[in-house]
PASEBA-1860 file (N, C-alpha, C; in nm, 3 decimals):
! residues 298
1> MTGNIGKA> 5.800/0.071/1.266/5.655/0.061/1.284/5.608/-0.073/1.229 ~ 5.531/-0.144/1.307/5.479/-0.273/1.267/5.340/-0.256/1.206 ~ 5.322/-0.299/1.085/5.194/-0.284/1.018/5.100/-0.399/1.046 ~ 4.975/-0.377/1.020/4.873/-0.480/1.034/4.845/-0.538/0.896 ~ 4.910/-0.648/0.864/4.898/-0.707/0.732/4.757/-0.757/0.707 ~ 4.693/-0.807/0.814/4.556/-0.855/0.799/4.463/-0.743/0.759 ~ 4.479/-0.626/0.818/4.395/-0.512/0.785/4.420/-0.469/0.641 ~ 4.548/-0.464/0.601/4.582/-0.425/0.464/4.522/-0.524/0.364
9> ALFIGLTF> 4.534/-0.653/0.394/4.481/-0.756/0.303/4.329/-0.746/0.291 ~ 4.262/-0.721/0.404/4.117/-0.706/0.401/4.076/-0.585/0.318 ~ 4.147/-0.475/0.336/4.119/-0.355/0.257/4.138/-0.383/0.108 ~ 4.250/-0.445/0.072/4.280/-0.472/-0.069/4.174/-0.564/-0.128 ~ 4.141/-0.671/-0.057/4.043/-0.765/-0.108/3.906/-0.703/-0.131 ~ 3.857/-0.627/-0.033/3.725/-0.565/-0.046/3.725/-0.456/-0.152 ~ 3.832/-0.378/-0.158/3.839/-0.269/-0.257/3.840/-0.325/-0.399 ~ 3.922/-0.425/-0.423/3.927/-0.484/-0.557/3.792/-0.547/-0.591
17> FFNYLLVI> 3.732/-0.615/-0.495/3.605/-0.682/-0.522/3.498/-0.582/-0.565 ~ 3.480/-0.476/-0.488/3.372/-0.382/-0.518/3.404/-0.296/-0.640 ~ 3.532/-0.258/-0.660/3.566/-0.181/-0.779/3.548/-0.262/-0.905 ~ 3.598/-0.385/-0.905/3.586/-0.470/-1.023/3.439/-0.502/-1.049 ~ 3.362/-0.526/-0.941/3.219/-0.556/-0.956/3.145/-0.439/-1.019 ~ 3.182/-0.317/-0.980/3.118/-0.197/-1.036/3.132/-0.195/-1.188 ~ 3.253/-0.220/-1.238/3.278/-0.217/-1.382/3.206/-0.332/-1.452 ~ 3.211/-0.449/-1.392/3.144/-0.565/-1.452/2.994/-0.540/-1.466
25> LYFALGGK> 2.932/-0.488/-1.361/2.788/-0.460/-1.364/2.754/-0.352/-1.465 ~ 2.839/-0.250/-1.473/2.814/-0.141/-1.567/2.807/-0.191/-1.710 ~ 2.901/-0.275/-1.748/2.903/-0.325/-1.885/2.803/-0.437/-1.906 ~ 2.775/-0.514/-1.801/2.674/-0.618/-1.813/2.535/-0.559/-1.836 ~ 2.515/-0.437/-1.788/2.386/-0.369/-1.806/2.383/-0.286/-1.934 ~ 2.484/-0.301/-2.018/2.485/-0.235/-2.147/2.559/-0.104/-2.153 ~ 2.632/-0.071/-2.050/2.707/0.055/-2.048/2.819/0.058/-2.149 ~ 2.853/0.178/-2.196/2.964/0.198/-2.289/3.062/0.297/-2.227
33> WVMPGALI> 3.191/0.284/-2.263/3.292/0.373/-2.205/3.299/0.504/-2.285 ~ 3.189/0.577/-2.278/3.178/0.710/-2.338/3.113/0.802/-2.236 ~ 3.129/0.932/-2.257/3.069/1.029/-2.166/2.917/1.030/-2.185 ~ 2.839/1.055/-2.077/2.884/1.082/-1.940/2.898/0.957/-1.855 ~ 2.859/0.840/-1.909/2.864/0.719/-1.830/3.002/0.687/-1.778 ~ 3.104/0.703/-1.864/3.241/0.672/-1.824/3.285/0.762/-1.708 ~ 3.247/0.889/-1.712/3.284/0.982/-1.605/3.218/0.943/-1.474 ~ 3.092/0.905/-1.481/3.019/0.867/-1.359/3.082/0.742/-1.296
41> VATTYMFI> 3.111/0.643/-1.379/3.171/0.520/-1.328/3.311/0.547/-1.273 ~ 3.393/0.624/-1.346/3.529/0.653/-1.301/3.529/0.729/-1.169 ~ 3.435/0.823/-1.154/3.427/0.900/-1.029/3.383/0.810/-0.914 ~ 3.281/0.729/-0.938/3.236/0.634/-0.836/3.349/0.539/-0.798 ~ 3.423/0.495/-0.897/3.537/0.404/-0.878/3.636/0.462/-0.777 ~ 3.658/0.595/-0.784/3.756/0.661/-0.698/3.714/0.664/-0.552 ~ 3.585/0.661/-0.524/3.539/0.675/-0.385/3.531/0.541/-0.311 ~ 3.539/0.431/-0.383/3.528/0.300/-0.316/3.642/0.275/-0.217
49> PMIVTTVV> 3.770/0.309/-0.249/3.875/0.289/-0.147/3.847/0.364/-0.016 ~ 3.793/0.485/-0.024/3.760/0.561/0.096/3.651/0.491/0.178 ~ 3.548/0.444/0.109/3.438/0.376/0.178/3.488/0.249/0.245 ~ 3.568/0.171/0.174/3.620/0.046/0.230/3.712/0.076/0.348 ~ 3.797/0.178/0.335/3.885/0.216/0.446/3.804/0.248/0.571 ~ 3.698/0.325/0.555/3.614/0.364/0.668/3.548/0.243/0.733 ~ 3.497/0.154/0.650/3.432/0.033/0.702/3.532/-0.054/0.777 ~ 3.648/-0.078/0.716/3.749/-0.164/0.778/3.800/-0.103/0.909
57> QRLIYKEP> 3.833/0.025/0.906/3.893/0.089/1.023/3.793/0.110/1.137 ~ 3.675/0.161/1.103/3.580/0.199/1.208/3.485/0.087/1.247 ~ 3.433/0.013/1.150/3.332/-0.087/1.181/3.388/-0.224/1.212 ~ 3.495/-0.262/1.142/3.552/-0.395/1.164/3.658/-0.394/1.275 ~ 3.755/-0.303/1.261/3.862/-0.296/1.362/3.830/-0.202/1.478 ~ 3.725/-0.122/1.461/3.679/-0.029/1.566/3.792/0.059/1.618 ~ 3.867/0.116/1.525/3.978/0.206/1.557/3.951/0.343/1.499 ~ 4.017/0.448/1.553/3.995/0.584/1.501/4.043/0.598/1.357
65> LKEPFGIS> 3.988/0.696/1.288/4.016/0.715/1.146/4.106/0.837/1.122 ~ 4.079/0.946/1.192/4.141/1.074/1.162/4.292/1.075/1.185 ~ 4.335/1.047/1.307/4.477/1.059/1.341/4.564/0.953/1.274 ~ 4.526/0.824/1.279/4.615/0.723/1.220/4.644/0.745/1.072 ~ 4.547/0.797/0.999/4.562/0.811/0.855/4.592/0.953/0.810 ~ 4.618/1.042/0.904/4.664/1.175/0.870/4.560/1.266/0.808 ~ 4.437/1.259/0.856/4.334/1.351/0.806/4.351/1.484/0.879 ~ 4.435/1.569/0.823/4.469/1.697/0.886/4.465/1.810/0.784
73> FKLNRWFL> 4.403/1.921/0.823/4.396/2.038/0.737/4.495/2.147/0.782 ~ 4.592/2.110/0.864/4.694/2.206/0.909/4.789/2.235/0.793 ~ 4.778/2.354/0.737/4.849/2.388/0.615/4.998/2.409/0.638 ~ 5.077/2.371/0.539/5.220/2.398/0.537/5.263/2.407/0.391 ~ 5.390/2.433/0.366/5.435/2.457/0.228/5.418/2.336/0.138 ~ 5.406/2.216/0.196/5.391/2.097/0.112/5.253/2.088/0.050 ~ 5.157/2.158/0.106/5.026/2.168/0.041/5.040/2.247/-0.089 ~ 5.125/2.350/-0.088/5.150/2.430/-0.209/5.223/2.345/-0.314
81> VAWLLPPI> 5.319/2.265/-0.268/5.387/2.173/-0.359/5.287/2.077/-0.422 ~ 5.197/2.025/-0.339/5.096/1.932/-0.389/5.009/1.995/-0.496 ~ 4.980/2.122/-0.481/4.892/2.193/-0.574/4.962/2.228/-0.705 ~ 5.088/2.272/-0.696/5.156/2.328/-0.814/5.247/2.230/-0.887 ~ 5.291/2.124/-0.822/5.380/2.030/-0.890/5.315/1.963/-1.011 ~ 5.187/1.921/-1.004/5.127/1.855/-1.121/5.126/1.937/-1.249 ~ 5.088/2.070/-1.248/5.097/2.143/-1.374/5.239/2.158/-1.425 ~ 5.336/2.163/-1.334/5.477/2.165/-1.377/5.512/2.035/-1.446
89> IAFTTLGI> 5.464/1.924/-1.390/5.485/1.793/-1.454/5.419/1.789/-1.591 ~ 5.299/1.844/-1.602/5.226/1.843/-1.729/5.300/1.922/-1.837 ~ 5.344/2.042/-1.803/5.413/2.125/-1.903/5.550/2.068/-1.938 ~ 5.618/2.009/-1.841/5.746/1.945/-1.870/5.726/1.824/-1.961 ~ 5.619/1.749/-1.937/5.584/1.637/-2.023/5.556/1.683/-2.165 ~ 5.489/1.795/-2.177/5.464/1.853/-2.309/5.594/1.879/-2.382 ~ 5.691/1.937/-2.311/5.821/1.963/-2.372/5.893/1.837/-2.412 ~ 5.890/1.734/-2.327/5.955/1.606/-2.359/5.888/1.540/-2.479
97> SLLFPGVQ> 5.755/1.549/-2.485/5.681/1.488/-2.597/5.725/1.545/-2.730 ~ 5.751/1.676/-2.734/5.790/1.742/-2.859/5.928/1.698/-2.908 ~ 6.004/1.628/-2.822/6.135/1.577/-2.863/6.123/1.442/-2.935 ~ 6.005/1.380/-2.928/5.986/1.249/-2.988/5.966/1.261/-3.139 ~ 6.017/1.165/-3.216/5.997/1.166/-3.362/5.848/1.163/-3.396 ~ 5.809/1.245/-3.492/5.671/1.246/-3.539/5.575/1.326/-3.454 ~ 5.622/1.386/-3.347/5.537/1.468/-3.261/5.563/1.615/-3.290 ~ 5.456/1.690/-3.312/5.470/1.831/-3.350/5.383/1.920/-3.262
105> YSPEMAGM> 5.424/2.044/-3.253/5.346/2.146/-3.183/5.221/2.177/-3.266 ~ 5.105/2.180/-3.201/4.979/2.201/-3.272/4.891/2.298/-3.194 ~ 4.907/2.428/-3.218/4.826/2.526/-3.143/4.677/2.512/-3.167 ~ 4.638/2.450/-3.279/4.495/2.429/-3.306/4.442/2.305/-3.233 ~ 4.528/2.237/-3.156/4.491/2.126/-3.067/4.438/2.004/-3.142 ~ 4.494/1.976/-3.258/4.448/1.863/-3.339/4.466/1.730/-3.266 ~ 4.577/1.714/-3.196/4.603/1.589/-3.126/4.506/1.563/-3.013 ~ 4.471/1.667/-2.939/4.379/1.651/-2.827/4.241/1.610/-2.876
113> FERFKSVL> 4.193/1.676/-2.982/4.061/1.641/-3.034/4.059/1.499/-3.090 ~ 4.172/1.457/-3.147/4.182/1.320/-3.197/4.171/1.221/-3.082 ~ 4.234/1.254/-2.967/4.231/1.166/-2.850/4.089/1.151/-2.794 ~ 4.011/1.261/-2.800/3.877/1.260/-2.742/3.773/1.189/-2.829 ~ 3.811/1.155/-2.953/3.715/1.088/-3.041/3.662/0.957/-2.983 ~ 3.743/0.893/-2.900/3.704/0.761/-2.850/3.605/0.770/-2.734 ~ 3.594/0.885/-2.668/3.507/0.894/-2.550/3.394/0.995/-2.567 ~ 3.397/1.074/-2.674/3.292/1.172/-2.698/3.215/1.138/-2.826
121> TPEQLKQM> 3.089/1.172/-2.827/3.010/1.155/-2.949/3.054/1.263/-3.049 ~ 3.026/1.245/-3.179/3.062/1.349/-3.277/3.002/1.485/-3.241 ~ 2.882/1.486/-3.188/2.818/1.612/-3.150/2.892/1.678/-3.034 ~ 2.931/1.598/-2.934/3.004/1.651/-2.820/3.141/1.704/-2.861 ~ 3.206/1.632/-2.952/3.337/1.674/-3.000/3.327/1.804/-3.077 ~ 3.225/1.815/-3.162/3.205/1.938/-3.238/3.177/2.056/-3.146 ~ 3.099/2.032/-3.042/3.070/2.138/-2.945/3.196/2.182/-2.873 ~ 3.283/2.088/-2.837/3.409/2.121/-2.771/3.498/2.205/-2.862
129> QSQAAAFP> 3.504/2.168/-2.989/3.585/2.243/-3.084/3.532/2.385/-3.101 ~ 3.400/2.401/-3.104/3.340/2.534/-3.119/3.368/2.620/-2.996 ~ 3.358/2.560/-2.879/3.385/2.634/-2.756/3.531/2.677/-2.748 ~ 3.621/2.588/-2.789/3.764/2.621/-2.787/3.795/2.738/-2.880 ~ 3.730/2.738/-2.998/3.754/2.846/-3.095/3.700/2.979/-3.046 ~ 3.602/2.977/-2.957/3.540/3.101/-2.910/3.614/3.167/-2.795 ~ 3.710/3.097/-2.734/3.782/3.155/-2.620/3.863/3.276/-2.663 ~ 3.867/3.383/-2.583/3.946/3.503/-2.618/4.097/3.480/-2.607
137> IHPIWIGL> 4.139/3.383/-2.527/4.280/3.347/-2.517/4.292/3.198/-2.546 ~ 4.415/3.150/-2.564/4.432/3.009/-2.599/4.375/2.920/-2.488 ~ 4.303/2.815/-2.526/4.241/2.727/-2.426/4.337/2.664/-2.327 ~ 4.466/2.655/-2.359/4.558/2.592/-2.265/4.568/2.673/-2.136 ~ 4.556/2.806/-2.148/4.563/2.891/-2.028/4.432/2.885/-1.950 ~ 4.322/2.873/-2.023/4.194/2.849/-1.956/4.199/2.715/-1.883 ~ 4.255/2.615/-1.950/4.266/2.483/-1.890/4.353/2.483/-1.766 ~ 4.461/2.562/-1.770/4.548/2.572/-1.653/4.475/2.633/-1.535
145> LQGLIAGV> 4.404/2.742/-1.559/4.329/2.808/-1.452/4.221/2.716/-1.396 ~ 4.144/2.655/-1.486/4.039/2.563/-1.442/4.099/2.444/-1.366 ~ 4.213/2.395/-1.414/4.277/2.282/-1.349/4.325/2.314/-1.210 ~ 4.381/2.433/-1.193/4.428/2.474/-1.061/4.313/2.488/-0.962 ~ 4.202/2.542/-1.010/4.084/2.557/-0.923/4.023/2.421/-0.890 ~ 4.003/2.339/-0.995/3.942/2.208/-0.974/4.034/2.117/-0.892 ~ 4.165/2.132/-0.913/4.260/2.044/-0.846/4.257/2.055/-0.695 ~ 4.226/2.172/-0.645/4.226/2.194/-0.500/4.085/2.192/-0.442
153> TINAVAGF> 3.985/2.168/-0.529/3.846/2.165/-0.482/3.782/2.031/-0.517 ~ 3.701/2.029/-0.623/3.624/1.909/-0.654/3.712/1.789/-0.687 ~ 3.821/1.809/-0.759/3.908/1.696/-0.792/3.982/1.644/-0.669 ~ 4.012/1.735/-0.575/4.077/1.692/-0.451/3.982/1.605/-0.368 ~ 3.854/1.637/-0.372/3.754/1.556/-0.301/3.754/1.414/-0.359 ~ 3.752/1.406/-0.493/3.757/1.275/-0.557/3.891/1.207/-0.528 ~ 4.000/1.285/-0.528/4.131/1.230/-0.495/4.135/1.172/-0.354 ~ 4.067/1.238/-0.262/4.060/1.188/-0.124/3.991/1.053/-0.120
161> GEELGWRG> 3.896/1.033/-0.214/3.828/0.904/-0.221/3.925/0.789/-0.240 ~ 4.032/0.813/-0.314/4.137/0.711/-0.330/4.241/0.719/-0.220 ~ 4.286/0.841/-0.192/4.404/0.857/-0.108/4.387/0.814/0.037 ~ 4.265/0.817/0.089/4.245/0.767/0.225/4.281/0.618/0.231 ~ 4.265/0.550/0.118/4.305/0.410/0.111/4.453/0.392/0.083 ~ 4.502/0.457/-0.024/4.642/0.434/-0.066/4.742/0.498/0.028 ~ 4.735/0.630/0.044/4.833/0.700/0.127/4.786/0.714/0.272 ~ 4.665/0.664/0.301/4.616/0.661/0.438/4.640/0.524/0.497
169> LLQREFGY> 4.550/0.432/0.471/4.558/0.298/0.532/4.680/0.219/0.486 ~ 4.697/0.203/0.353/4.804/0.115/0.306/4.942/0.169/0.340 ~ 4.964/0.299/0.324/5.096/0.353/0.354/5.130/0.335/0.503 ~ 5.030/0.347/0.588/5.052/0.326/0.731/5.084/0.179/0.760 ~ 5.005/0.090/0.705/5.023/-0.052/0.736/5.148/-0.111/0.671 ~ 5.193/-0.053/0.560/5.315/-0.100/0.495/5.438/-0.018/0.535 ~ 5.420/0.077/0.626/5.529/0.168/0.662/5.651/0.098/0.718 ~ 5.633/-0.017/0.779/5.747/-0.089/0.838/5.847/-0.134/0.733
177> LGFWKSSA> 5.805/-0.137/0.607/5.894/-0.178/0.498/5.995/-0.071/0.460 ~ 5.972/0.052/0.503/6.056/0.163/0.461/5.992/0.239/0.347 ~ 6.042/0.358/0.320/5.979/0.447/0.224/5.968/0.387/0.084 ~ 6.078/0.340/0.029/6.079/0.297/-0.111/6.002/0.167/-0.133 ~ 6.019/0.071/-0.043/5.948/-0.056/-0.060/5.797/-0.039/-0.040 ~ 5.760/0.041/0.060/5.616/0.061/0.084/5.554/0.139/-0.031 ~ 5.625/0.239/-0.082/5.573/0.316/-0.196/5.558/0.228/-0.319 ~ 5.656/0.140/-0.343/5.649/0.051/-0.459/5.533/-0.047/-0.446
185> LVGLIWGV> 5.513/-0.100/-0.327/5.405/-0.197/-0.307/5.269/-0.131/-0.325 ~ 5.253/-0.011/-0.267/5.127/0.062/-0.285/5.108/0.097/-0.432 ~ 5.216/0.139/-0.499/5.207/0.175/-0.640/5.167/0.058/-0.727 ~ 5.220/-0.061/-0.697/5.185/-0.181/-0.773/5.037/-0.216/-0.756 ~ 4.991/-0.214/-0.631/4.850/-0.243/-0.603/4.761/-0.140/-0.671 ~ 4.799/-0.016/-0.661/4.725/0.096/-0.719/4.712/0.079/-0.871 ~ 4.821/0.037/-0.934/4.819/0.020/-1.079/4.727/-0.092/-1.123 ~ 4.738/-0.209/-1.057/4.653/-0.323/-1.092/4.506/-0.291/-1.064
193> WHAPIILQ> 4.482/-0.212/-0.960/4.344/-0.169/-0.926/4.277/-0.096/-1.043 ~ 4.356/-0.025/-1.124/4.303/0.049/-1.238/4.265/-0.040/-1.356 ~ 4.309/-0.166/-1.356/4.302/-0.250/-1.476/4.165/-0.256/-1.543 ~ 4.054/-0.274/-1.470/3.925/-0.287/-1.541/3.889/-0.165/-1.626 ~ 3.917/-0.045/-1.576/3.880/0.072/-1.656/3.984/0.101/-1.764 ~ 4.110/0.063/-1.740/4.212/0.079/-1.844/4.179/-0.010/-1.963 ~ 4.133/-0.131/-1.936/4.097/-0.224/-2.043/3.980/-0.174/-2.127 ~ 3.904/-0.082/-2.073/3.792/-0.022/-2.147/3.834/0.102/-2.226
201> GHNYPQHP> 3.962/0.141/-2.213/4.011/0.254/-2.290/4.043/0.377/-2.208 ~ 4.026/0.372/-2.077/4.057/0.486/-1.992/4.207/0.513/-1.994 ~ 4.245/0.635/-2.027/4.384/0.681/-2.039/4.456/0.626/-2.162 ~ 4.422/0.507/-2.205/4.490/0.445/-2.320/4.387/0.390/-2.420 ~ 4.308/0.477/-2.479/4.204/0.429/-2.571/4.259/0.357/-2.694 ~ 4.383/0.392/-2.736/4.440/0.329/-2.854/4.504/0.194/-2.822 ~ 4.549/0.176/-2.698/4.620/0.053/-2.659/4.575/0.009/-2.519 ~ 4.450/-0.034/-2.504/4.399/-0.068/-2.371/4.473/-0.182/-2.303
209> LAGVLMMT> 4.516/-0.283/-2.379/4.584/-0.397/-2.318/4.724/-0.357/-2.270 ~ 4.801/-0.295/-2.357/4.934/-0.247/-2.317/4.920/-0.138/-2.212 ~ 4.806/-0.070/-2.213/4.783/0.038/-2.118/4.783/-0.010/-1.974 ~ 4.742/-0.135/-1.950/4.743/-0.189/-1.813/4.885/-0.190/-1.758 ~ 4.980/-0.235/-1.840/5.120/-0.236/-1.798/5.173/-0.093/-1.782 ~ 5.141/-0.007/-1.879/5.187/0.131/-1.872/5.131/0.203/-1.749 ~ 5.004/0.179/-1.719/4.944/0.243/-1.602/5.010/0.196/-1.474 ~ 5.048/0.070/-1.469/5.114/0.017/-1.350/5.252/0.078/-1.332
217> VFTLLLSP> 5.325/0.094/-1.442/5.455/0.163/-1.434/5.434/0.308/-1.391 ~ 5.331/0.370/-1.445/5.297/0.508/-1.409/5.272/0.521/-1.258 ~ 5.190/0.433/-1.203/5.160/0.442/-1.060/5.281/0.406/-0.974 ~ 5.366/0.317/-1.023/5.488/0.285/-0.950/5.579/0.408/-0.938 ~ 5.585/0.487/-1.044/5.666/0.609/-1.041/5.597/0.722/-0.967 ~ 5.466/0.723/-0.971/5.390/0.830/-0.906/5.379/0.808/-0.756 ~ 5.376/0.684/-0.713/5.353/0.653/-0.573/5.455/0.715/-0.478 ~ 5.587/0.710/-0.505/5.681/0.774/-0.413/5.661/0.926/-0.404
225> IFSYVRLK> 5.618/0.988/-0.512/5.596/1.133/-0.510/5.478/1.165/-0.420 ~ 5.368/1.095/-0.438/5.251/1.116/-0.353/5.283/1.083/-0.208 ~ 5.356/0.974/-0.186/5.391/0.933/-0.051/5.479/1.037/0.017 ~ 5.573/1.091/-0.058/5.664/1.191/-0.001/5.587/1.316/0.039 ~ 5.499/1.362/-0.047/5.419/1.481/-0.015/5.330/1.454/0.106 ~ 5.270/1.336/0.111/5.183/1.302/0.224/5.261/1.302/0.355 ~ 5.382/1.243/0.356/5.462/1.235/0.477/5.518/1.371/0.519 ~ 5.565/1.449/0.422/5.622/1.580/0.455/5.513/1.677/0.501
233> AKSVIAAA> 5.396/1.667/0.441/5.285/1.753/0.481/5.219/1.704/0.609 ~ 5.250/1.578/0.645/5.187/1.514/0.762/5.034/1.513/0.747 ~ 4.989/1.493/0.625/4.846/1.496/0.598/4.812/1.421/0.470 ~ 4.712/1.335/0.479/4.662/1.266/0.360/4.583/1.363/0.273 ~ 4.542/1.477/0.330/4.472/1.578/0.251/4.565/1.634/0.143 ~ 4.692/1.649/0.176/4.790/1.696/0.075/4.801/1.595/-0.038 ~ 4.796/1.466/-0.004/4.799/1.362/-0.108/4.675/1.372/-0.196 ~ 4.561/1.405/-0.136/4.437/1.422/-0.214/4.449/1.541/-0.308
241> IIHGSLNA> 4.515/1.647/-0.262/4.532/1.766/-0.345/4.624/1.738/-0.463 ~ 4.736/1.671/-0.440/4.826/1.644/-0.553/4.760/1.547/-0.651 ~ 4.681/1.454/-0.598/4.606/1.363/-0.685/4.504/1.441/-0.767 ~ 4.429/1.528/-0.701/4.328/1.607/-0.770/4.388/1.702/-0.871 ~ 4.499/1.766/-0.834/4.565/1.860/-0.924/4.623/1.789/-1.046 ~ 4.677/1.669/-1.025/4.730/1.593/-1.138/4.619/1.555/-1.235 ~ 4.509/1.504/-1.182/4.397/1.466/-1.269/4.341/1.586/-1.344 ~ 4.342/1.703/-1.279/4.283/1.823/-1.339/4.372/1.889/-1.442
249> TAGLAIMV> 4.503/1.868/-1.433/4.596/1.939/-1.523/4.670/1.847/-1.620 ~ 4.652/1.716/-1.608/4.724/1.622/-1.695/4.695/1.648/-1.842 ~ 4.574/1.690/-1.874/4.537/1.716/-2.013/4.618/1.825/-2.079 ~ 4.679/1.913/-2.001/4.762/2.020/-2.057/4.877/1.963/-2.138 ~ 4.923/1.845/-2.103/5.039/1.785/-2.169/5.011/1.742/-2.311 ~ 4.884/1.726/-2.348/4.852/1.681/-2.484/4.770/1.785/-2.562 ~ 4.745/1.900/-2.502/4.656/1.997/-2.567/4.711/2.053/-2.696 ~ 4.841/2.078/-2.701/4.896/2.147/-2.818/5.001/2.064/-2.890
257> VKGGNDLT> 4.982/1.932/-2.891/5.072/1.846/-2.968/4.988/1.756/-3.059 ~ 5.047/1.712/-3.166/4.986/1.610/-3.251/5.094/1.511/-3.290 ~ 5.050/1.389/-3.322/5.144/1.281/-3.346/5.163/1.200/-3.220 ~ 5.239/1.094/-3.231/5.257/1.006/-3.117/5.128/0.932/-3.087 ~ 5.122/0.869/-2.972/5.000/0.798/-2.932/4.992/0.794/-2.781 ~ 4.892/0.725/-2.729/4.871/0.726/-2.585/4.980/0.653/-2.506 ~ 5.065/0.576/-2.574/5.176/0.510/-2.505/5.302/0.596/-2.502 ~ 5.305/0.699/-2.586/5.429/0.778/-2.597/5.417/0.919/-2.541
265> IGVTGLAG> 5.307/0.988/-2.568/5.295/1.126/-2.522/5.195/1.135/-2.407 ~ 5.195/1.249/-2.342/5.103/1.270/-2.231/5.162/1.224/-2.098 ~ 5.098/1.265/-1.990/5.148/1.235/-1.856/5.152/1.085/-1.830 ~ 5.057/1.010/-1.885/5.055/0.865/-1.864/5.131/0.788/-1.972 ~ 5.191/0.860/-2.068/5.271/0.797/-2.171/5.418/0.797/-2.135 ~ 5.503/0.755/-2.227/5.646/0.746/-2.203/5.704/0.881/-2.162 ~ 5.659/0.988/-2.226/5.709/1.121/-2.192/5.683/1.153/-2.045 ~ 5.563/1.119/-1.998/5.529/1.143/-1.858/5.610/1.057/-1.764
273> LIVLAIVN> 5.636/0.932/-1.802/5.716/0.843/-1.718/5.857/0.898/-1.701 ~ 5.912/0.956/-1.807/6.045/1.016/-1.799/6.045/1.131/-1.699 ~ 5.942/1.214/-1.707/5.932/1.328/-1.616/5.916/1.281/-1.472 ~ 5.832/1.181/-1.448/5.813/1.131/-1.312/5.942/1.071/-1.256 ~ 6.020/1.004/-1.342/6.149/0.951/-1.297/6.241/1.065/-1.254 ~ 6.239/1.173/-1.328/6.321/1.290/-1.294/6.275/1.350/-1.161 ~ 6.144/1.359/-1.141/6.091/1.412/-1.015/6.133/1.324/-0.898 ~ 6.129/1.193/-0.916/6.172/1.102/-0.810/6.319/1.124/-0.775
281> IGLFVYDR> 6.401/1.141/-0.875/6.543/1.167/-0.851/6.560/1.299/-0.777 ~ 6.482/1.401/-0.819/6.489/1.530/-0.752/6.449/1.522/-0.606 ~ 6.344/1.447/-0.575/6.302/1.432/-0.436/6.406/1.355/-0.355 ~ 6.469/1.257/-0.418/6.574/1.180/-0.350/6.690/1.271/-0.312 ~ 6.733/1.354/-0.407/6.844/1.447/-0.380/6.803/1.548/-0.274 ~ 6.681/1.600/-0.285/6.632/1.696/-0.186/6.631/1.633/-0.047 ~ 6.581/1.511/-0.038/6.569/1.446/0.092/6.707/1.419/0.153 ~ 6.801/1.380/0.069/6.935/1.348/0.119/7.020/1.471/0.149
289> VLSKEPIM> 7.002/1.579/0.071/7.094/1.692/0.080/7.034/1.813/0.151 ~ 6.907/1.844/0.123/6.850/1.970/0.169/6.749/1.957/0.282 ~ 6.682/1.845/0.291/6.575/1.832/0.390/6.630/1.824/0.533 ~ 6.566/1.898/0.621/6.604/1.895/0.763/6.545/1.772/0.832 ~ 6.443/1.714/0.772/6.381/1.594/0.827/6.370/1.488/0.717 ~ 6.483/1.423/0.681/6.478/1.321/0.576/6.389/1.206/0.616 ~ 6.318/1.152/0.518/6.225/1.042/0.548/6.248/0.919/0.461 ~ 6.333/0.929/0.360/6.348/0.818/0.267/6.428/0.702/0.323
297> DR> 6.497/0.723/0.435/6.574/0.615/0.496/6.494/0.537/0.598 ~ 6.369/0.580/0.622/6.290/0.514/0.724/6.254/0.371/0.683
END
């Protein structure tokens, strides 16, 4: 398949311009990376790739949007994989984190509350602690249920805001490179795209500068997984679901641990990178040995 490099370059240029401009304007107007402002900006940030994709595809190139980019709601088992794989990744990351020196199991969630100090006011943090103490069962199970529901609904909508660009337009236009090269290129672009909000403390409040590199490695490892699910499901909607489910359940990995830091524990830390590497290996073996329609050699 021959990609349209001009279209991909136009999408990348416009997306980076408007996303970076959003963050610059937010802070120029006195914004701080705390709730609820940070959540509003981060959510808006996610929808810009979708808007740019629509403008480039429909208004500039005057081409259809639905079929080329896989906007399909035809369900298959890969939609289930997209929904359930992220919480499995989160809990596996939790287990890997506990193997690190200085990291301990903390049912009272001391580590999670410590992490939230950078984005919540003292009043908001105290309210969260009070609500957690009032739950009839441990909050991690409440979080799992809420994450599964949000992952396939509201978070998937936000995930679609990104995925129409990454696993829709870019994956199609870079498809001629083959599965691994196209996934790596999309993952690299995706990681650098996050830089402005990472530098403000998003995902890595303790190490924002090093966090830019860590986030890029994270997206490089995550990109083949999302790409594989999107191709096997034959739908960018499945990519939106796995994106939404990951965002909704990633917090489970740090809920009951203390120690370590944002570079070592959690889905976006070293523990998570190890798990994502394992998942990539698992998908490679599955595609080569078990899949009736292998796609990694394309």
